[in-house]
C-alpha positions in Angstrom: 128.9 -79.1 21.1 131.6 -81.7 20.4 132.1 -80.9 16.8 132.9 -77.2 17.3 136.4 -76.0 18.1 136.6 -74.2 21.5 138.2 -70.8 21.2 138.4 -67.9 23.6 136.4 -64.7 23.2 137.0 -62.3 20.4 139.1 -59.3 21.3 138.1 -56.4 19.1 140.6 -53.7 18.1 141.4 -50.7 15.9 144.4 -51.4 13.8 147.1 -48.8 13.5 150.2 -48.3 11.2 150.2 -48.0 7.5 147.3 -50.5 6.9 145.2 -48.7 9.4 145.9 -45.2 8.0 145.0 -46.4 4.4 141.9 -48.2 5.5 140.5 -45.6 7.9 141.3 -42.7 5.5 138.9 -44.3 2.9 136.2 -44.6 5.6 136.6 -41.0 6.5 136.5 -39.9 2.8 133.0 -41.5 2.7 132.0 -39.7 5.9 133.3 -36.3 4.8 131.6 -36.6 1.3 128.3 -37.2 3.1 128.9 -34.2 5.4 129.8 -31.9 2.5 126.7 -33.0 0.6 124.6 -32.4 3.8 125.9 -28.8 4.3 125.9 -27.8 0.6 122.5 -29.2 -0.2 119.6 -26.8 -0.7 116.8 -29.3 0.1 115.2 -29.5 3.5 115.9 -33.3 3.8 118.9 -34.4 1.6 118.3 -38.1 1.0 121.6 -38.6 -0.8 123.5 -37.3 2.2 121.5 -39.5 4.6 122.2 -42.5 2.4 126.0 -41.8 2.2 126.2 -41.2 5.9 124.3 -44.4 6.6 126.8 -46.3 4.4 129.7 -44.7 6.3 128.1 -45.7 9.6 127.5 -49.2 8.5 131.1 -49.4 7.2 132.4 -48.3 10.6 130.2 -50.8 12.4 131.3 -53.6 10.1 135.0 -52.6 10.6 134.6 -52.8 14.4 132.7 -56.2 14.3 135.1 -57.8 11.8 138.4 -56.7 13.4 139.2 -59.2 16.1 141.8 -61.7 17.3 141.7 -64.6 19.6 144.2 -67.3 20.6 144.5 -68.7 17.1 143.3 -66.2 14.5 143.6 -62.6 13.5 140.7 -61.2 11.4 140.9 -57.9 9.5 137.8 -56.4 7.7 139.4 -56.6 4.3 140.9 -60.1 4.5 140.1 -63.6 5.7 141.2 -65.1 9.0 144.9 -65.5 9.4 146.5 -67.9 11.8 148.8 -66.4 14.4 151.7 -68.2 16.0 152.3 -65.9 19.0 150.3 -63.8 21.5 150.3 -60.1 20.7 153.0 -58.2 22.6 152.0 -55.2 24.8 154.1 -52.2 23.9 152.3 -49.4 25.7 149.3 -48.5 27.7 147.5 -45.4 29.0 144.4 -45.5 31.2 141.9 -47.7 29.2 144.0 -47.9 26.0 146.5 -50.6 25.3 148.7 -50.9 22.2 149.8 -54.3 21.0 152.2 -55.4 18.3 151.5 -58.6 16.4 154.0 -60.0 13.9 152.6 -62.6 11.6 155.7 -63.3 9.6 159.0 -61.5 8.8 157.1 -58.9 6.6 153.6 -58.5 8.1 153.4 -56.6 11.3 150.3 -55.0 12.8 149.8 -52.5 15.6 146.5 -53.1 17.5 144.8 -50.6 19.8 142.4 -52.1 22.3 140.1 -50.3 24.8 139.9 -52.4 27.9 139.5 -52.1 31.6 
């Protein structure tokens, strides 16, 4: 299609650092609240806990789907696409895990964890 801009495939990641700690801690709070309600409930089927755990699962799936980068953009689940000027720098790897550093400007720096073969 000539009107669409050609980009490479999306590379999904888990973001680390302070932004990742804050974001994922809130997701785990939702998960743990659902688990506590599940174990403390007296009903045979606790619909509130099932609903909360379903919301937590959907939030984790949304986070994985909406966290990606390609040659031109970085997308985080809580913000819009940001243009990147450089390729992420590989700072460490172990088996299937690779950790990249991506610096958007002098202040914003992200650590990205990718699982790749």
